[in-house]
C-alpha positions as CSV (number, residue, x, y, z in Angstrom):
1,M,-54.3,122.1,-42.4
2,N,-53.5,119.2,-40.0
3,R,-53.4,115.8,-41.6
4,I,-55.9,113.2,-40.5
5,E,-54.1,110.2,-39.1
6,V,-55.3,106.8,-38.0
7,L,-54.2,106.2,-34.4
8,D,-51.9,103.3,-33.6
9,Q,-53.4,100.3,-31.7
10,N,-51.6,101.1,-28.4
11,T,-53.2,104.6,-28.3
12,I,-56.5,103.2,-29.3
13,D,-56.4,100.7,-26.5
14,K,-55.5,103.3,-23.9
15,I,-58.3,105.6,-25.0
16,A,-60.8,102.7,-24.9
17,A,-59.5,101.7,-21.4
18,G,-60.6,105.1,-20.2
19,E,-64.3,104.2,-20.8
20,V,-64.1,101.0,-18.7
21,V,-61.2,101.5,-16.2
22,E,-61.7,104.6,-14.1
23,R,-60.2,103.3,-10.8
24,P,-59.3,100.1,-9.0
25,A,-62.9,99.4,-8.2
26,S,-63.7,99.3,-12.0
27,V,-61.1,96.6,-12.4
28,A,-62.4,94.6,-9.4
29,K,-66.0,94.9,-10.7
30,E,-65.1,93.6,-14.2
31,L,-63.0,90.7,-13.0
32,I,-65.5,89.6,-10.3
33,E,-68.3,89.7,-12.9
34,N,-66.1,87.5,-15.2
35,A,-65.6,85.1,-12.3
36,I,-69.4,85.0,-11.7
37,D,-70.0,84.3,-15.4
38,S,-67.5,81.5,-15.3
39,G,-69.9,79.5,-13.0
40,A,-67.7,79.9,-9.9
41,N,-69.3,79.3,-6.5
42,A,-66.3,80.5,-4.5
43,I,-64.5,83.8,-5.3
44,T,-61.6,85.4,-3.4
45,V,-60.8,89.1,-3.8
46,E,-57.5,90.5,-2.4
47,I,-56.3,94.1,-2.7
48,K,-53.3,96.1,-1.5
49,N,-53.0,99.9,-1.2
50,G,-56.7,100.3,-2.2
51,G,-56.2,98.2,-5.3
52,I,-53.8,100.7,-6.9
53,D,-50.8,98.4,-6.5
54,F,-52.4,95.0,-6.4
55,I,-55.6,93.2,-7.1
56,R,-56.0,89.4,-7.2
57,I,-59.2,87.6,-8.1
58,T,-59.3,83.9,-7.7
59,D,-62.3,81.7,-8.7
60,N,-63.1,78.0,-9.1
61,G,-65.0,78.6,-12.4
62,C,-64.7,76.9,-15.7
63,G,-61.3,78.4,-16.6
64,I,-60.0,79.5,-20.0
65,P,-58.6,76.9,-22.5
66,A,-54.9,77.5,-23.3
67,D,-55.6,78.2,-27.0
68,Q,-58.0,81.0,-26.1
69,V,-56.0,82.9,-23.5
70,R,-54.5,85.3,-26.0
71,S,-57.8,85.9,-27.7
72,A,-59.4,86.8,-24.4
73,F,-57.2,90.0,-24.2
74,L,-58.2,91.2,-27.7
75,R,-60.7,94.0,-28.0
76,H,-64.3,92.9,-28.4
77,A,-63.4,89.3,-27.9
78,T,-66.1,87.6,-25.8
79,S,-67.6,84.2,-25.2
80,K,-71.0,85.7,-24.2
81,L,-72.3,86.9,-27.7
82,R,-72.3,85.4,-31.2
83,N,-74.3,88.0,-33.1
84,I,-76.4,91.1,-32.7
85,N,-79.5,89.2,-31.9
86,D,-77.9,87.9,-28.6
87,L,-78.0,91.5,-27.3
88,N,-81.8,91.0,-26.8
89,S,-81.3,88.1,-24.4
90,I,-78.2,88.8,-22.4
91,S,-78.0,86.7,-19.2
92,S,-74.3,87.2,-18.3
93,L,-72.9,90.2,-16.4
94,G,-70.1,90.8,-18.9
95,F,-70.6,90.7,-22.7
96,R,-68.8,93.6,-24.4
97,G,-65.4,92.0,-24.6
98,E,-63.6,95.1,-23.5
99,A,-62.6,94.4,-19.8
100,L,-59.4,92.3,-20.2
101,S,-58.2,94.4,-23.1
102,S,-58.8,97.7,-21.3
103,I,-57.2,96.5,-18.0
104,S,-54.1,95.0,-19.6
105,A,-53.6,98.3,-21.6
106,V,-53.1,100.3,-18.4
107,S,-51.6,97.9,-16.0
108,Q,-49.3,94.9,-15.5
109,V,-51.4,91.7,-15.7
110,E,-50.7,88.1,-14.8
111,L,-53.3,85.4,-15.6
112,I,-53.2,81.8,-14.3
113,T,-55.9,79.5,-15.6
114,R,-56.9,75.9,-16.2
115,D,-60.1,74.5,-17.7
116,A,-61.7,71.2,-16.8
117,D,-60.4,69.4,-19.9
118,S,-56.7,70.3,-19.3
119,V,-54.1,68.6,-17.1
120,T,-52.0,71.7,-16.8
121,G,-52.7,75.3,-16.8
122,V,-51.3,78.5,-18.4
123,R,-49.5,81.5,-17.0
124,Y,-49.8,84.5,-19.2
125,I,-48.2,87.9,-18.5
126,I,-49.2,91.1,-20.5
127,E,-48.1,94.6,-19.6
128,G,-49.4,97.8,-21.2
129,G,-51.1,95.7,-23.8
130,V,-47.8,93.9,-24.8
131,E,-47.3,90.2,-24.2
132,K,-44.4,89.4,-22.0
133,S,-44.7,85.7,-21.2
134,F,-46.8,82.6,-22.1
135,E,-46.0,79.3,-20.4
136,E,-47.5,76.0,-19.3
137,I,-47.6,75.5,-15.5
138,G,-49.3,73.4,-12.9
139,A,-52.4,75.2,-11.6
140,P,-55.7,74.4,-9.8
141,Y,-59.0,74.3,-11.7
142,G,-60.3,77.8,-12.3
143,T,-58.7,81.2,-12.8
144,T,-56.5,83.6,-10.9
145,F,-56.2,87.1,-12.3
146,I,-53.6,89.5,-10.9
147,M,-53.3,93.2,-11.7
148,R,-50.4,95.3,-10.6
149,N,-49.5,99.0,-10.8
150,L,-52.7,100.5,-12.3
151,F,-52.0,103.3,-14.7
152,F,-48.2,102.7,-14.5
153,N,-47.9,103.7,-18.2
154,T,-50.5,106.6,-18.0
155,P,-49.3,108.7,-15.1
156,A,-51.7,111.5,-16.1
157,R,-54.6,109.3,-15.2
158,A,-52.9,108.1,-12.0
159,K,-53.0,111.6,-10.7
160,F,-56.8,111.5,-10.5
161,L,-56.9,108.5,-8.2
162,K,-58.0,109.3,-4.6
163,S,-56.3,108.1,-1.4
164,S,-55.8,104.4,-0.8
165,V,-58.6,104.5,1.8
166,S,-61.1,106.0,-0.6
167,E,-60.1,103.6,-3.4
168,Q,-60.4,100.7,-0.9
169,N,-63.9,101.8,0.1
170,A,-65.0,101.9,-3.5
171,V,-63.7,98.3,-4.0
172,T,-65.4,97.3,-0.8
173,S,-68.7,98.7,-2.0
174,Y,-68.6,96.7,-5.2
175,V,-67.7,93.5,-3.4
176,E,-70.6,94.0,-1.0
177,Q,-73.0,94.7,-3.9
178,L,-71.9,91.6,-5.9
179,A,-72.0,89.4,-2.8
180,L,-75.6,90.6,-2.1
181,S,-76.7,89.9,-5.7
182,N,-75.2,86.4,-5.5
183,P,-75.9,84.9,-2.1
184,D,-75.3,81.4,-3.6
185,I,-71.6,82.3,-4.1
186,S,-69.1,82.3,-1.3
187,F,-67.1,85.6,-1.3
188,K,-63.9,86.2,0.6
189,Y,-62.6,89.8,0.5
190,I,-59.1,90.6,1.8
191,A,-57.8,94.2,2.1
192,G,-54.4,95.1,3.4
193,G,-53.8,91.6,4.7
194,S,-57.0,91.5,6.7
195,T,-60.2,89.6,5.8
196,K,-63.0,92.1,5.6
197,I,-65.9,90.1,4.2
198,Y,-66.7,86.4,4.2
199,T,-70.1,85.0,3.0
200,S,-71.0,81.3,3.1
201,G,-72.7,81.1,-0.3
202,N,-75.6,79.1,1.2
203,G,-78.1,81.1,-0.9
204,S,-79.6,83.1,2.0
205,L,-79.8,86.8,1.2
206,K,-80.6,87.6,4.8
207,E,-77.4,85.9,6.0
208,A,-75.4,87.8,3.4
209,V,-76.9,91.1,4.7
210,Y,-75.9,90.0,8.3
211,Q,-72.3,89.3,7.2
212,I,-71.9,92.6,5.4
213,Y,-74.0,95.1,7.4
214,G,-74.4,93.5,10.8
215,K,-77.3,92.5,13.1
216,D,-78.7,96.0,13.5
217,A,-79.5,96.2,9.8
218,V,-81.1,92.7,9.8
219,R,-83.4,93.7,12.6
220,Q,-84.9,96.5,10.5
221,L,-85.6,94.4,7.3
222,I,-89.0,93.8,5.8
223,P,-89.1,90.8,3.4
224,V,-90.5,91.5,0.0
225,S,-92.0,89.1,-2.6
226,E,-94.2,90.7,-5.2
227,T,-95.2,89.4,-8.7
228,C,-96.3,92.1,-11.0
229,E,-97.2,92.3,-14.7
230,N,-93.8,93.7,-15.8
231,V,-91.5,92.9,-12.9
232,N,-91.0,90.5,-10.1
233,I,-89.7,92.0,-6.9
234,S,-87.9,90.2,-4.1
235,G,-85.5,91.1,-1.3
236,F,-85.8,93.4,1.7
237,L,-87.0,96.9,2.5
238,G,-85.6,98.7,5.5
239,R,-88.0,100.2,8.1
240,G,-88.0,103.9,8.6
241,E,-85.5,103.6,11.5
242,A,-82.9,102.2,9.1
243,A,-83.0,105.3,6.8
244,R,-79.8,107.0,5.9
245,G,-78.6,110.4,4.9
246,N,-77.7,109.5,1.3
247,R,-78.6,107.0,-1.5
248,N,-75.6,104.8,-1.0
249,F,-77.7,102.2,0.8
250,E,-80.4,102.2,-1.8
251,I,-79.2,98.9,-3.3
252,Y,-81.0,97.1,-6.1
253,F,-80.3,94.7,-8.9
254,V,-82.0,94.1,-12.3
255,N,-81.7,90.5,-13.5
256,G,-78.8,90.0,-11.1
257,R,-76.9,93.1,-12.3
258,Y,-76.1,96.0,-9.9
259,V,-77.2,99.2,-11.5
260,R,-78.0,102.8,-10.7
261,D,-81.2,104.0,-12.3
262,K,-83.2,107.2,-11.8
263,I,-86.6,105.6,-12.5
264,I,-86.1,102.8,-10.0
265,S,-84.7,105.2,-7.4
266,K,-87.7,107.5,-7.8
267,A,-90.1,104.6,-7.6
268,I,-88.6,103.3,-4.4
269,E,-88.4,106.8,-2.7
270,D,-92.0,107.6,-3.8
271,G,-93.1,104.3,-2.3
272,Y,-91.5,105.4,1.0
273,Q,-93.3,108.7,0.9
274,G,-94.8,109.4,4.3
275,N,-92.5,106.9,6.0
276,L,-89.3,108.9,6.0
277,M,-88.3,112.4,7.1
278,Q,-87.2,114.9,4.6
279,H,-83.6,114.4,3.2
280,R,-83.6,110.8,4.4
281,Y,-83.2,107.8,2.0
282,P,-84.3,104.2,2.4
283,F,-82.1,101.2,3.1
284,T,-83.1,98.6,0.5
285,I,-81.8,95.4,-1.0
286,L,-84.1,94.5,-3.9
287,N,-83.9,92.2,-6.9
288,F,-86.0,93.1,-10.0
289,E,-86.6,90.3,-12.4
290,M,-88.1,91.2,-15.8
291,A,-88.1,89.9,-19.3
292,K,-84.7,90.4,-20.9
293,D,-86.2,92.0,-24.0
294,K,-87.6,94.8,-21.8
295,V,-84.2,95.8,-20.6
296,D,-81.4,97.4,-22.5
297,V,-78.1,96.8,-20.6
298,N,-75.9,97.9,-23.5
299,V,-76.1,101.6,-22.6
300,H,-72.7,102.4,-21.0
301,P,-69.3,100.6,-21.1
302,A,-69.3,100.2,-17.3
303,K,-72.8,98.6,-17.5
304,L,-74.1,100.5,-14.6
305,E,-76.9,102.2,-16.6
306,I,-79.9,100.5,-18.2
307,R,-83.0,101.4,-20.1
308,F,-86.6,100.0,-19.9
309,S,-89.0,99.7,-22.7
310,R,-92.0,100.3,-20.4
311,Q,-90.8,102.8,-18.0
312,Q,-94.1,104.2,-16.6
313,E,-95.5,100.8,-16.0
314,I,-92.4,99.6,-14.2
315,Y,-92.2,102.7,-12.1
316,A,-95.8,102.4,-11.0
317,E,-95.5,98.7,-10.1
318,I,-92.3,99.2,-8.0
319,S,-93.7,102.3,-6.3
320,E,-97.0,100.6,-5.4
321,A,-95.3,97.4,-4.2
322,V,-93.0,99.3,-1.9
323,R,-95.9,101.4,-0.5
324,R,-98.0,98.3,0.0
325,Q,-95.3,96.3,1.8
326,L,-94.5,99.2,4.1
327,L,-98.2,99.7,4.9
328,E,-98.6,96.1,5.8
329,N,-95.6,96.2,8.1
330,Q,-96.2,99.4,10.0
331,S,-94.6,99.6,13.4
332,I,-94.7,102.1,16.2
333,P,-91.2,103.5,17.0
334,E,-89.9,102.7,20.4
335,V,-89.4,105.9,22.4
336,T,-86.8,106.3,25.2
337,L,-88.0,108.5,28.0
338,F,-85.8,110.6,30.3
339,S,-86.1,110.0,34.0
340,S,-85.8,112.6,36.7
341,K,-84.0,110.0,38.8
342,K,-81.1,109.7,36.4
343,K,-77.8,110.7,37.8
344,T,-75.5,112.9,35.9
345,D,-71.8,113.8,36.3
346,D,-71.7,117.5,37.0
347,K,-68.1,117.7,35.9
348,S,-68.9,116.3,32.5
349,L,-72.2,118.2,31.9
350,N,-72.1,121.5,30.1
351,K,-74.2,123.6,32.4
352,N,-75.2,126.0,29.6
353,A,-76.7,123.2,27.5
354,Y,-80.3,123.8,26.4
355,G,-80.6,120.2,25.0
356,N,-81.9,118.4,28.1
357,I,-85.5,119.5,27.7
358,L,-88.1,118.3,30.2
359,R,-85.3,116.3,32.0
360,N,-87.0,116.9,35.4
361,N,-90.4,115.7,34.2
362,E,-91.2,112.1,35.0
363,E,-94.3,112.1,32.9
364,Q,-92.9,113.8,29.8
365,T,-93.5,112.7,26.3
366,E,-90.4,112.9,24.0
367,I,-91.0,113.7,20.4
368,P,-88.8,111.4,18.1
369,D,-85.9,113.4,16.6
370,G,-86.9,115.4,13.6
371,M,-90.6,115.1,14.2
372,H,-92.7,118.3,14.8
373,A,-95.5,117.4,17.1
374,E,-98.9,119.0,16.6
375,K,-99.2,119.4,20.4
376,I,-97.1,118.3,23.4
377,P,-99.4,117.2,26.3
378,E,-100.2,120.3,28.5
379,A,-99.2,118.3,31.6
380,A,-95.6,118.3,30.3
381,Y,-95.5,122.1,30.7
382,K,-97.1,122.4,34.0
383,K,-94.5,120.3,35.8
384,E,-92.2,122.3,37.9
385,G,-88.9,122.9,36.1
386,S,-87.3,124.7,33.3
387,F,-86.6,124.0,29.7
388,I,-83.3,125.7,30.0
389,Q,-80.9,124.8,32.7
390,N,-79.9,127.2,35.5
391,Q,-83.0,129.3,35.0
392,P,-85.1,130.3,38.0
393,K,-88.1,128.1,38.5
394,E,-91.5,129.7,38.5
395,P,-94.9,128.1,39.2
396,V,-97.1,128.0,36.2
397,K,-100.3,130.1,36.7
398,T,-103.4,128.3,35.7
399,E,-107.0,129.4,35.4
400,P,-109.5,128.2,38.0
401,A,-111.6,125.3,36.8
402,S,-114.8,127.3,37.0
403,R,-113.6,130.0,34.6
404,S,-113.4,129.7,30.9
405,I,-111.1,131.8,28.7
406,P,-113.1,133.3,25.8
407,E,-111.9,132.4,22.4
408,P,-110.5,135.4,20.5
409,F,-112.8,137.0,17.9
410,E,-112.5,135.1,14.6
411,Y,-112.5,137.3,11.5
412,K,-114.5,135.8,8.8
413,R,-113.8,137.0,5.3
414,R,-116.7,138.3,3.3
415,D,-116.6,138.0,-0.5
416,S,-118.0,141.5,-0.8
417,F,-114.8,142.9,0.7
418,K,-112.5,144.1,-2.1
419,K,-108.7,144.0,-1.9
420,T,-107.0,147.4,-2.1
421,P,-104.5,147.4,-5.0
422,E,-101.7,148.8,-2.9
423,L,-102.2,146.0,-0.4
424,V,-101.8,143.3,-3.0
425,A,-98.7,144.8,-4.5
426,E,-97.1,145.8,-1.2
427,K,-94.3,143.5,0.2
428,Q,-95.5,142.8,3.7
429,I,-92.6,140.8,5.2
430,T,-89.0,141.7,4.7
431,F,-86.1,139.3,5.4
432,F,-82.8,140.4,7.0
433,E,-80.7,142.0,4.3
434,N,-79.5,145.4,5.3
435,D,-81.3,145.3,8.7
436,K,-78.3,144.5,10.9
437,I,-78.6,144.1,14.6
438,T,-76.1,146.2,16.5
439,P,-75.1,146.0,20.2
440,E,-76.9,149.2,20.8
441,K,-80.1,147.7,19.4
442,I,-79.7,144.6,21.4
443,R,-79.7,146.6,24.7
444,R,-83.1,148.1,23.6
445,H,-84.8,144.9,22.6
446,R,-88.0,143.7,24.3
447,T,-89.4,140.2,24.1
448,I,-93.2,140.5,24.0
449,G,-94.2,136.9,24.0
450,Q,-94.7,133.6,22.1
451,V,-97.2,132.9,19.4
452,F,-98.4,129.4,18.3
453,E,-95.8,128.0,20.7
454,T,-93.4,128.3,17.8
455,Y,-92.4,132.0,17.3
456,F,-91.2,134.7,19.6
457,L,-92.3,138.3,19.1
458,V,-89.6,140.9,19.7
459,E,-89.6,144.7,19.5
460,M,-86.3,146.5,18.8
461,D,-86.2,150.2,18.0
462,D,-88.6,150.8,15.0
463,K,-88.7,147.1,14.0
464,F,-91.0,144.2,15.0
465,Y,-89.4,140.8,14.7
466,I,-90.8,137.3,14.5
467,V,-88.2,134.7,15.6
468,D,-88.4,131.0,14.9
469,Q,-87.5,129.4,18.2
470,H,-86.3,126.2,16.7
471,A,-84.1,127.8,14.2
472,A,-82.8,130.2,16.8
473,H,-81.8,127.5,19.2
474,E,-80.2,125.5,16.3
475,K,-78.0,128.4,15.5
476,I,-77.0,129.0,19.2
477,L,-76.1,125.3,19.7
478,Y,-74.2,125.2,16.4
479,E,-72.1,128.3,17.2
480,K,-71.4,127.0,20.7
481,L,-70.2,123.6,19.5
482,I,-67.8,125.2,16.9
483,K,-66.5,127.7,19.5
484,N,-65.9,125.1,22.1
485,L,-64.2,122.9,19.5
486,N,-61.8,125.7,18.5
487,E,-61.1,126.5,22.2
488,H,-60.9,122.8,23.2
489,K,-63.7,123.3,25.7
490,N,-66.2,120.6,24.5
491,L,-67.5,118.7,27.5
492,S,-68.9,115.2,27.4
493,Q,-72.0,113.6,29.0
494,M,-71.7,110.0,29.9
495,L,-74.3,107.6,28.4
496,M,-76.0,105.0,30.6
497,P,-76.4,102.6,29.0
498,S,-73.8,103.0,26.3
499,A,-74.9,103.0,22.6
500,V,-73.6,100.0,20.6
501,L,-73.4,100.4,16.8
502,S,-72.9,97.6,14.3
503,L,-71.3,99.2,11.2
504,S,-70.5,98.1,7.7
505,I,-66.9,97.9,6.6
506,T,-66.9,101.3,4.9
507,E,-68.5,102.9,7.9
508,A,-66.0,101.3,10.3
509,V,-63.1,102.6,8.2
510,L,-64.5,106.1,8.1
511,L,-65.0,106.1,11.8
512,K,-61.5,105.0,12.5
513,E,-60.1,107.5,10.1
514,N,-62.0,110.4,11.8
515,I,-62.1,109.2,15.4
516,E,-59.8,111.9,16.7
517,T,-62.1,114.6,15.5
518,F,-65.1,112.8,17.1
519,E,-63.2,112.7,20.4
520,R,-62.3,116.4,20.2
521,F,-66.0,117.1,19.9
522,G,-66.8,115.2,23.1
523,F,-67.6,111.7,21.8
524,E,-66.0,108.8,23.6
525,I,-65.9,105.8,21.4
526,E,-64.3,102.3,21.8
527,E,-64.1,99.2,19.7
528,F,-66.5,96.5,20.8
529,G,-65.3,93.6,18.7
530,G,-65.5,93.0,15.0
531,R,-67.3,96.0,13.4
532,E,-69.1,97.0,16.5
533,F,-68.3,100.1,18.4
534,R,-69.5,101.4,21.8
535,I,-70.3,105.1,22.3
536,T,-69.9,105.8,26.1
537,A,-70.2,109.6,26.0
538,V,-71.5,112.4,23.7
539,P,-71.1,116.2,23.5
540,A,-73.1,117.6,26.5
541,D,-75.0,120.0,24.2
542,L,-76.3,117.0,22.2
543,Y,-77.2,114.8,25.1
544,S,-80.9,114.7,24.3
545,V,-80.4,113.6,20.7
546,D,-80.9,110.0,19.6
547,T,-77.2,108.9,19.7
548,R,-77.5,106.2,17.1
549,E,-79.4,108.3,14.6
550,L,-77.0,111.3,15.0
551,F,-74.0,109.1,14.6
552,M,-75.2,107.3,11.5
553,E,-76.2,110.6,9.9
554,I,-72.7,112.0,10.5
555,L,-71.0,108.8,9.1
556,D,-73.3,108.9,6.0
557,G,-72.2,112.4,5.3
558,L,-68.5,111.8,5.5
559,D,-66.5,112.0,2.3
560,E,-62.9,112.4,1.2
561,P,-62.5,116.1,2.0
562,A,-64.0,115.6,5.4
563,A,-61.4,112.9,6.1
564,K,-58.6,115.3,5.2
565,E,-60.1,118.5,6.8
566,P,-61.3,118.0,10.4
567,T,-63.0,121.4,10.3
568,L,-65.4,120.1,7.6
569,L,-66.3,117.1,9.8
570,A,-66.7,119.5,12.8
571,E,-69.2,121.5,10.8
572,K,-71.1,118.3,9.9
573,I,-71.4,117.4,13.6
574,A,-72.3,120.9,14.6
575,S,-75.0,121.1,12.0
576,K,-76.7,118.2,13.7
577,S,-77.4,120.5,16.6
578,C,-80.9,120.9,15.3
579,K,-81.7,117.5,16.9
580,A,-81.1,119.0,20.3
581,A,-82.8,122.3,19.7
582,V,-86.2,123.1,21.2
583,K,-88.9,122.2,18.7
584,A,-91.9,124.0,17.3
585,N,-95.1,123.7,19.4
586,M,-93.1,123.8,22.6
587,R,-94.1,126.4,25.2
588,L,-91.3,128.3,26.9
589,S,-91.5,130.6,29.9
590,A,-90.7,134.3,29.8
591,Q,-87.3,133.7,31.4
592,E,-86.4,131.0,28.9
593,A,-87.5,133.1,26.0
594,E,-85.4,136.1,27.2
595,K,-82.4,133.9,27.7
596,L,-82.7,132.4,24.2
597,M,-83.0,135.9,22.7
598,D,-80.0,137.2,24.6
599,E,-77.8,134.4,23.3
600,L,-79.2,134.7,19.8
601,F,-78.6,138.4,19.5
602,A,-75.0,138.0,20.9
603,L,-74.1,135.9,17.8
604,D,-72.2,137.4,14.9
605,D,-74.8,136.0,12.5
606,P,-78.2,135.5,14.2
607,Y,-80.0,135.7,10.9
608,H,-79.8,132.1,9.5
609,C,-79.8,128.6,11.0
610,P,-77.0,126.1,10.2
611,H,-79.2,124.8,7.3
612,G,-79.6,128.3,5.7
613,R,-83.2,128.9,6.8
614,P,-84.0,132.4,8.1
615,V,-84.1,132.6,11.9
616,M,-86.3,135.7,11.9
617,V,-88.3,138.1,9.7
618,S,-89.2,141.7,10.5
619,F,-91.9,144.3,10.0
620,S,-91.0,148.0,10.1
621,H,-93.1,150.4,12.2
622,Y,-93.9,152.2,8.9
623,E,-95.2,149.0,7.3
624,L,-97.5,148.3,10.2
625,D,-98.9,151.8,10.1
626,R,-99.6,151.3,6.4
627,K,-101.5,148.1,7.1
628,F,-103.7,149.9,9.6
629,K,-104.2,152.8,7.3
630,R,-102.5,155.2,9.7
631,I,-100.5,156.2,6.7
632,V,-102.2,156.6,3.4
């Protein structure tokens, strides 16, 4: 039997550090929060190599008295609490007394501090939890905390750190969040020797948003100020046009503390219901003020999680406030129309592109990307031209005005009709599983027509197929983009005018890191000063797509593997081909339908769109005979 031993203090400290210090961003967060709690109105953050090698936090706060410096690095030593009752009324960001102890246990720390009552300051060095130096020095009022070589004494944990770029992005994210939650504090953030963020600290949240996310984000903001029974809400909601592809821009604070909470996220997203497309998430910067005794912040060592005492009431108030503000600030999206007079560069235009739908129609109505219109104006279809380029033009036959086309007979169900048991149990529609399309079958296929201006009906041997035209076109564009990328054949279409994007720091870093892959795809991008970039050309197959929306969706989806593996980024871009695909409720001519089917059936996998939805379903000849009682 193994003996039970009490762990030594060094091991205890390193284990405890694992709960608080996960990566450089954890260190930066804890130290900046301490600086905020010290009463500072100016904080400078500097990192090198993503914060792995070096983090320096300088503030002009109250400082630490010399006789308390050593105590500050002991576990559970804090100036924020005196007894258990204080947990019910915490107003500071830090309170657990674990940050400095945990950080010093796994790194080399240097502290320089001077309080208002002292003439000189103190320089204190502690490495791996062991004191190395304590001396009196001349120092400015406030505190400078320097951390070097994170996990130098725990190499097993250092192996789990990501690249310096990824770690820097995580630090940047925390600095942004803390700057937004404290607009009355001036933040200066330096990474790799370059100033990335500078806020004035004049108390304006809107100006802080501008400094961090740029003017494009500010234009889409809706101010919020709501006083409810359990919570007061202030800040900004982003309009639908500012929505993103993930929850990273769903930013909110509870009593000044940045948190991630499922109840709040659900309340916000439910409040946006009907204002966002599926799989889109709102851009928000919201402050929630509530009674301190209704919030438990002592849930997790990192203090990112909280609990509410009245969850349902708080959820309902937030959701209703968001819904009400959006309803009061509804706006009609601006639509850009294509013009038949627009000149294109034949050399840069991919002549097989389907994307430029209705390009020759001066009076067309464009449906905003992702929207499925109930009906496109009939005049749009009766213009001369083709949905698919290089197809023969045919006049559209119309009925004389004096004639009326009779409505088809409408079958009305009678309650006296009884369902046959075998019809109820029988599986009517079968998806493609073992029903593979062969080259021999393709040669014998016959496109019968289009139904509901959304589906094609196709006959092939003893099968009857219903093909989703949007999903089919998505798959064709996706495969074409990937094929052209692999064969270095992607062509570009120039944009007139160019699209100018104002990016956040993290987005700008991701773009620069992956810009070569973007260019291989057919994008032409150039820096336009600061964090603004100009897109002068896009892949020809995606020319009809809203450039800004497409680009922001791709950036939102980027992660560390995509940065290392260009093929993953390529698949992300290609999966956006749905934006350029023909939509449902869009009438196509017989020639266009036949062309679409020919290209679809030529693919290795024509069965599923890039998002996994089925492209087609089938009925067998036998099943149809059963339905019409030809076979009993």
